[in-house]
N, C-alpha and C positions, 0 to 999 in steps of 0.2 A: 529641478524634481526628474529624477532619472526615468528615462523612458521605460515602458513596461513591456519590454520585450521579454524573450523567453531566458535570455542569458539573466536579464536583471532579475526575474522571476526565482532561477536558479540559485542566484546568488543570496538574495535576501530570504529565502526558505532557509537555505543551509546556517545563515546567521540568527536573524530575529527570531525566527518561529523555532526551528529545531533545538535552540538552545533553552527555549521554554519547556521542552519535553512533549512527548507525545501525546499526551492528554490535556495539557494546557492550549494545544491549538486550537481544540474546540471552542475556546472562549474567545478566540479572536475574530470570530467570523461576524459578531456585532447583532444586533436584534434583526428578528425577522422582518421582512419588506413586506409592506402593504400591498394587497392586490391591485393589478395594474392593467392596461386594456394590453393584448397580447401582443400587438406591436410595438409596444412601448419598453424597453428594457428597462430593470429596476437592478441597482447596483446598491449592495450593504457596504457601508463603511464599517470599521471595527478596530479592536485593539484591548489593551490590558483593560480590566474595568477600573482598576487604582494601582498607582505607582506610589511607593515610598521614595522619600529623598533623603538621602545623607543630610542631617543637619548643618546649618553653616558654621564652620569651624571659628574658633577663636584666634588661631593663625593660619596662614597659607591659603590656598584656594580651595573653593569648596568644591566636591567629587560631585561627577555630574551621574545622570541615568539615562537610559535611553527608553523613550516609548515608540513602540512601532505601530503606525497606524496601516492599516490593511484594508484591500478594497476586494468585495467578492462579486464575480460576474457569475450567476448561478447555473449559467447555459452549459450543458453537455457536450454541445456539438463542437469539438475540438477545431474543425475546420472553419466552419462558417459562423461560430456563435459570438466571435469578438466585434467589439464596438470600434469603428474605425473614425471617431470624431473626436474634435479637441473636448476637453473638460476643464473644470478648475475645483480646486479645494480650497476651503476657506476655514481658516482656525480663529476661533475666538477666544483669546486669551485674557481676556478682562477679568475673567473669574478666578484667575492665580494671581493676581496683581498684589505685590506685597508678599505673596507665599513663594512663588517660583519664578525664576528666569528662564525663558524659554528661546532655543535657537533652532534652526534646521541644519541638520547636516550639509554643509556646503559641496562636498564631493559626492555623497549620495541624491543630492535634492539641489542642483544646480539652477532649476528653474522655479525656485521658491524665495520670496522676498518677506521679511518681517518688518513691520511698519507699527510701532507703536503697541496697541494690544490687539494687534491682527496680523496673522501671516495668510500669504496667499500663495498657490503652487500651481503652474499650469502645465498639462499635459497633453500627450495623444494617445488615444489608443488602448482599450481594456480586452485582456486576453482572458479566454473561460477559464474560470476556476478563482482561487485565493491567492492574492498576489500582495506584495508590500507597496504601499502608496506613498510614504514619507516616514522620515525616524526625526522626531522630536529629541535635542539634546536638552535635559532639563537640570537645573539646581536650584537649592533652595536659596531664597532671596535674602540678601544682606539684612538684619534685622528680624528676620522670621524667627519663631519658636516652634520648638517642639508642639506638634498636634495640630499647628495651622493646617487649613486644607481650602482647597478651591478645585474648580473644574475647568477643562478646556472642551469646547463642541467644534466637532468637525461637521461640514456640510459640503455637498458636491453641488455643480451645477453643469449642464451640457445640453445643447439643441438634441431633443430627440430621446433623452434619457433621464431617469429619475434616480436619485440618491436618498438612500435611508441615511439620515444623519447619526452621529455616534458621540457619546460624552463619556470622558475619561476623567479620572478624579486623581489629584496629587495631593499627597500629604506629609508634612514636615515630620521625620522619625518614624519610628513603629518597630514592630518585632520583625526580627530576621532570622526565620525558622531555617536551619541547616540539616538537611538529613545526613546523616553517617553511613558510609559504606559498609556493608557487611560482608565477612569473608567466607564467602560460600564456597562448598565445592561445586565444581562446575562440571566434572567428567561422572556421569550417574548410570545406573542401570535401572530398569525399568522396576517400580515400586519402593525406591529408595528414597527414605525420608530425611530431612535436616530442619533444624529448628533456624527461626527468623527472628530474632530479638531486634524488632525495630527501634533504632535509636536516634535521637534529634537534639538539637540545642536550639535555643533563642539567643543570638547573638545582637540581638537588635536594643532600641532605646527606651522599649516599654513590654508590658507584659502581652502575652497573646490571650483572647477570650476564647478559649476553646480551639482546637485543632481539628484540620479535615485529613483524615489520613487516606491516600487514595493507592490502591492496592491494584495492579493490571498483569495478568500473567496469560501467557499464551496457551494454545489448546492443550499440550501435553503434560502441563504442570495443573496442580491443585492445591487450594489450601482447604482441608475438610471442613474448619470451624465456620459456623455462618453466625455471626455475633448479631445481636438485637438492634445494636447501635450502627449497624451498617447495613447499605442497602447495595443489592448486586444486580446485574445485567451480565448477557452473555451475547456475543456479536451475532448478527442474523446469519443461520447458516446459508442463506442464499447469496451472501456476499463473499466476494472473494478476500476475505480478511484471514485474520489469524486466529479466528475462532476464540478469540480472548475472553475471560471473564474480567470485569471491572468489580470492584468493590469500593464504596465511598463511606469510610467510617467518621460520625461524629464524634469527638471526645472532648468530654465537657472537664472545664477546670481552667484555674488562671496558671499558664504557663509563664513564669517569671524570666525578665530578661537577665541572662548571664547563666541560666540554668540550663542542665542535660536531662533528658526523659528516655525511658525506656517503657516498653509495653511490660503490665505486670505478668502478663505470663507470654511467652513467646509464641509466634505462631509457627505452625507446622507447614512446610512446603513439603509437595509430593510429586515425584517425577512417576506418571501414570505409565500405563502400558502402551499409550499411543504417543509416547514422548520420543522426541529425536533431535530437532533444533528448537529451544525454547528461549523465552527471555520473561523477566520478573521486573516489573517497575514498580518501586515505591518513592512516594511523593507526600512531603508536607508543607501545610498552608494554614493561616488563622482561618478560622470556621465562619462561614456566614451565608444567609440565605443565596445570595448572589454569587458566591463560588461554589456552592452546591448544583446551583442551576446551571452554572457554565459548564461544569463537568460532567452532567447529566447529559448535556448537548441533546436533549430531546428525545433520548433512548428510555425505554421504559425499565424501571428498577423495581425489585421487590426486596422487602426488608428481610433480614436474617431472625430466625426465633430463638438462636442460643441466648448466652451469657452476655453481659455486657464487657466490652473491649476497654481496657483502662491503659494509662500511662502513668508511672510512678517517677518521681525525680531521682536521678542518681547524683548529681552534685547541683549545688545551688552557688549562687554569686552574686553580688551585688549589682547594680543596673549600670552597665559602663557602655560608653558610645562603641558602637560595632567599626570595625575597620569598613565592613561593606553591608549594606541594605540590598541584597542581591537576590532576586528570584529566581536566579538559574541555578542557585546552590539547594534549592529544596528538593530536589529530585536523584535517586540513583537509580541503575538498573543492572540486573547481571543477566548474561548469556549462558546457556545450558547446553551441552551435548551428551545425549543419551544413548548407549549403546544398544541400538535397535535396528529393524528393518522394517520394509514397505514392499509388499509384492505387488505391483502394477501389472494387471491382466489384460491384455488386447483382445477385442472382440470385433468379429467381422460380420459377416450377412451373408444370405444366399437368396439371389434375386434371378428373375427370369421374364423374358419379354421378345417378341418377334422384331425382326431389322424396324428402323424407325421408330420403335415404341421408346418412352423414358418411363425408366424404373427408379423408384426411391430405394436408398439403401443406408441404413443406421450403422456405424462404424465407431470405434473408440476404445475406450479403456477403463477398468475400475480399479481402484486402489483396495485391495484385498487385507491391507494393515498388516501387521496391528498399528504401525507409526502413521500420523499425520506428516506430511513433509511440507516445509515452508521456508523459503528463503527470507527472513526477517529484516537482516539487514541491509543486504543488496537488493532485494525486491526483483531479482531475476526471476524467469519463466522456471519451473521445475522440470517440464520434459515437454518433448515434441512428440505427435503423432505424424508419423510418416506414412503416406498412401500412395500405393503405386496403382495406377488405373489398369484394370483389365484390358487386354487386347480385344480390339474391335468394337470399345465403348469410348466415348468422350463424355467429359463433364460439363452439365449444363446448369448446375447450381451447385454452390457450395457455401460453407459457413463463413461467415465475415473474417474470422481470426486466421483463417486459411490462406494460405498463398501458394500460387504456382510455382514450380520450380522445373530444371529440365529433368531428363531422365537420371541423369547421375547426380543429381542434387544441387546443381549448380543455380546461381541466380538468374531470373529469367525476366526481362523488362516487360515482357505483354503478359498483362494479368486478366486479360478479357476472353480471349480465344481459349479453347481446351488444351491442357497439358498434360504431359504424360504421367505427372506426380505432383502431389502437394505434400507440403507441411504445416502443421497446425499447433500452435505452441498453447500449453496451458497458462494459467494464471501463476503468480508467485507462492500459490499456495495451493495443495492436493488433499484436503481432508481424508482421513481412513472413512472407507465406505463411500466415498465420493468419486469422481473423476471427470472424464470428457466426453460427452455424446456428440456425434459429429452427423448431420443429415445430409447427404449428397443426393443428387439428382444425376444420372448418366442417360445418355441417348445409344440405344443399341444400334452402332452403325453397320455391324455385320454379325450375324448370328455365328456364334463359335462355341461349342459344345465343352463347356468345362472352363472357359477363360477365367483365370482369378488374379488379383492385385492383393501384394501383401498389404496388412495392417499393421505398423510397428511402432510401439510407444519407446522411445529412446531418449537419450541425454540430448539436450539442444545441441552439443557438439557433433555435427556428422564424422569428424574424425575419432571422437573417441564415444561412441554410441552407448557404452555400457550405464545404466543406472546404480550409481555407488551404493544405494543403499536397497537394493532389490536383489535377494538372494535366488531367485528363479527365472533367471533371463529367457530359459526356454518358453515361457508362455507371454512374453513380451511381443510375439508375432502371431496374428491371427490372418484370415482371409476372407477377401470378398469375393465370392464364387458367383460368376454370370453364367446362366443357362448351364446348371449341372447338367449332366445325362439325361436327356429328355426334357428338360427345363424349358426349352424355346417352344416346345409344342403347346404351352399352357397360354401364351399369346397375353394381350394386356398389360398391365402396370401392377407390380407387386410392392409392397411396403416393407418388407424385410421383416416379417414375423418371427424368422427363424435366429435373426441375428442380433436381438437387442437384450438378450440375457446376462449379457455380462461373460459368456464362454467363448473362448476362441472357436473360430470355425476350423473344421479338419483341415490342413494345406495339403496341396496336390502333392503326389508322389514325386514330383521333378523338382520341388522346392529345396532351395538349399538350407542347411540346418541353420537357425539362428547364432548358434554358438559357434559355427565355422564361417560366418559371412564375414568377408574382409572388412575392415574399417578404415583403413589408412588410404592405399594407393587405390584410384580408379582404373589403371590400366590403360586399354586403348577404347573403352566403351564409347560409344556416341550414339545419339539418339536421333530418330527420324520420325516424321509425323505426316501424315496423309489424310486430307478429309476429317481430321479430328482423331482419328486413330492412331495410338500410339503404339509404335514399336523399337526394338533395340536390335544394334548388332554391333557386334565387338569381339575382342580377341580374348585370352584367357585370364585377363586381369580382373573379372569379376563382374563382368556387365551382367546386365537384367536377363532373369531366365526367359525364354520364349513364351513361357504361361503369363508372365507378368509379373512374377514374384520379385520380392526387393531383395538384393544384398546391400547391406550398408556401405557403401563406398564413397570416397570424394577424394580429390587432390588436393594438396595444399592449399592451391589457387580457390577451389571450390570451398574450403572450410571457412577461407579467411573472406570471400564474397558472402557467405552465407552467414558469417558472424557480424559482418558489417551490416547487413540487413537486419539481424536481431538488435543490434544496440540501437538502430536507427527507429525501429518499431517500438522499443521498450523506451528509450527516451522520449518518443514522440507522447506515450500513454502516461508515463510517468512525471508529468508537468510538476515543478518543486512545490507549488502550493497544495498539491494532492498529498503530500508526504512531510508535512510538517509535524 
């Protein structure tokens, strides 16, 4: 059995889970774990509810299928939530005797052994999140007949941990529903509509008793129809997801082996006013209560109130043996690029306090739309908020997502003591009307009238700060003003009431124009710090202004170092089991 290392997780996620599709991954987590004592971890075994086997051939060797067994550690603590002990998985194969022959992939599972009607795998360490546990290679047994069925039960054991068991079913023969790819126009304009005549075939050995059509489309797309035999849900707006809508449509009928079907009335797919990068996924499976439950994945759904979605035959054929009983060809998807823009508007704050006081400041940006921005395929962060600390102040508290850098934006080893500059990445999505709110706390080390620090929302690449979708770069920069004229006389701590409206604060007259700020070479700028107060010295190559205002600068080395940090940060966050 392969060790459950991060590399193993990435490999298995790319293979077993990703091939099954974005939505099918939800069914791999297994049943909910029972309540246990807080100090006893509970791990959930899972996998596909049912797998169809190629019938045993009259001539030649039987074709195999793979059943990927998963293991879920529900801890959200990436650093300390892992289980560092030995564990054993046991597979009871007695339920498929005479139905299927089972092996474990020797290359992927070197620590597994099959003896008679039992297989045992030994391993060490369970990382947080969903990960591959074992790959079963299954074929129909000699002498089995179409329709024969049986189950495999997987259990786990470890000192100091509990495992929720899992049972999967193997059936000889069955329907093989194959979704056909549609020739969509993928370069769109807001408001553009096109038809989606969903078409699928049954290339299996028996009829399908009803089908479940799953549609999932990201925030910038819409299907206006709401059918009464479909149920709908939208991603939680508080989660960093794609704001997608999912529709599960139960279509009644006997869908014959060898026949092809299409919708009686094509769907309408529309690029809305907030479209930019978007994806439409369409999937077909045999309908069942278990399949619907796994696709719901616990999310709340509401039934549509329109007409009934129906599928009609395009061609009919005799039931012939399929060349593959393949669950991975049930799904297609399409990516769309809509000609649109999103206006990212930075906002700063105005705070005041005497020497020694701690002040609170709220900075960040808002996406004024019209488009939402999401890196659906790459999962990369959309943008970065780049904050220069005003002179005479030092940061005492920062958001967790922010990291300290040097005055010219280079990598900084020390992440605990005050820094002259901070960069804060967004997630892989920024919805229209949303943004990033960043509360900072600063200590006033020296009362300086009108000290300011720039707050700039920019591209994640320091060398190329321009946001490609933003037509108004002038409002990408705002300012945190500390002790504006007369402000230090107020004393005490302020909460930044003037800066949270989403409007950029007025820049100091000595600040550079964001349009003219250098973005390539850093010149001879050098940073100095003393007692937590950040200052800069340098030549004409674009050093920071004496007020603390930012100029977007960086050498090739700085950009490389920053990029390396971004890659490590993103990779650590996007463990493969999270992106099945």
